[in-house]
N, C-alpha and C positions, 0 to 999 in steps of 0.2 A: 653454117656460119663459117665465114672465111677468116674472121678475126682471131688471132692468137693472143691470149691474155698473159700478162706477167703477174707473178705473185705481188700482192699489194695494190693491184688495180681494182677499180669498181667496174662491174659489168652492168649495163643498163638494158632493161627489157622494156621496149616501148609498146604499149597496148594500143590496139586499133579499136576505136569506138564506133559501134554500129549506129548510124544516124536514123532518125525517124521515130523514136519513141519519146513520149512526153514524160520528162522526169517527175512532174507534179502528179501525173496519173499512176506512176509506178511506185508502189509502196515497198517493193522488195529491196533488200540490201545486197549489193554485189561485192564480192571479195576476190581480189586478184592475188595469186601467190606465185612465187618463183624461187627455185633453189638449184644449186649445183651439188652433185654427189659424185664422188670418185676418190682417187684417180684410178683409171684403168690403163693398162699398157697399150691397148689399141681399141678400135671401134668394135671389133668382134667380141672382145672381152666385155665391153660395156653392154652390148646387146645380149650377151649370155646372162649377165647379171640382171638386166632389166627383165629377162625371162625367168629369173629365179634359179638359174643353174650355176651361177658363179658369184664370187665376192672379189672386191679389189685386193690385189696382191699385197699392197702396203697397209691395208686397213682403211676403212671407209671414213672420209671426212665430208662434212656438209657445210656449205656456205649458203645462207638464206637471206632473202630480202624481207623487210618488214611487210606484212600484208597491206595492200592498197585497197581502200574502199572509196571508189569514185562517187561523186555526188550526182552525176548525170547532167551536170550543167552543160549548156551548149559550148562547144569549142574545147571542152576538157580533154587533156592529153595525159592520161595516167602513165606513170613510169615506175617500174620496180628497180631498185638498186641493190645488187648483190656484191657485198664487199668480199673480195678474194684475199684471204690471209697472206701476210708477208712470208710466211713459212709454208705456203701451199705446195705440196709435192707436184711435180710435173706429170702430165698425162692427159688422157681424155676424160672429160667429166660429162655426166648426164645432166642436162638442163631440163628440169621438170617444171612445167607451168600449168596453172589451173585457174578456172573461173568458177566460183561457187555462187549459186543463186537459187532461191526457192528450194533449198534442200538438195539440189542436184549439183553435180560437178562435171565440167567439160574441161579436158586437159590435153596436153601433148608433151612431147619431148624432142630434144635435139642434142647434138654433140658439140661440145665446146672444148677447145684445147687450151691447156695452160702450159706455157714453156718453162724450161728450167730457170731458176732464179739467176738473173744476170749479174 
C-alpha cells in the first residue's frame, strides 16, 4: 500500500466479492474483519513481530474495524472502516484482515504507514 495515513484518519478496506454463488442457496454466514496493530520502527521489525520474535518498541496499539457480515446480495460492496486514533504513534502498522466462513478462516496481512501527527 502506497498511501500514508495521518492520525485521526479512517482507513477503508474494500472487499472483493466473488461472483457466481447463489446467496439464497448459501446458508453460511461470512464475517470480514480488519485491524491495524503497531507501531513498528520499520518493516523488518513488523515482520519479526508477526513471526513472534519481537514486540513494538513503544507498546502495541490496535485500531479495529467493526466486523462486516455481507448479505450476499448482487452488487454488494462490503467495506471495513478502521478509525486511526488522533494520538496514534507514527510508524509501520500490520494490517491484518480475515474472512471467516463455515468455521474456517482465510486471512492475510499488509504493511500500512502512519505519519507523525501534522
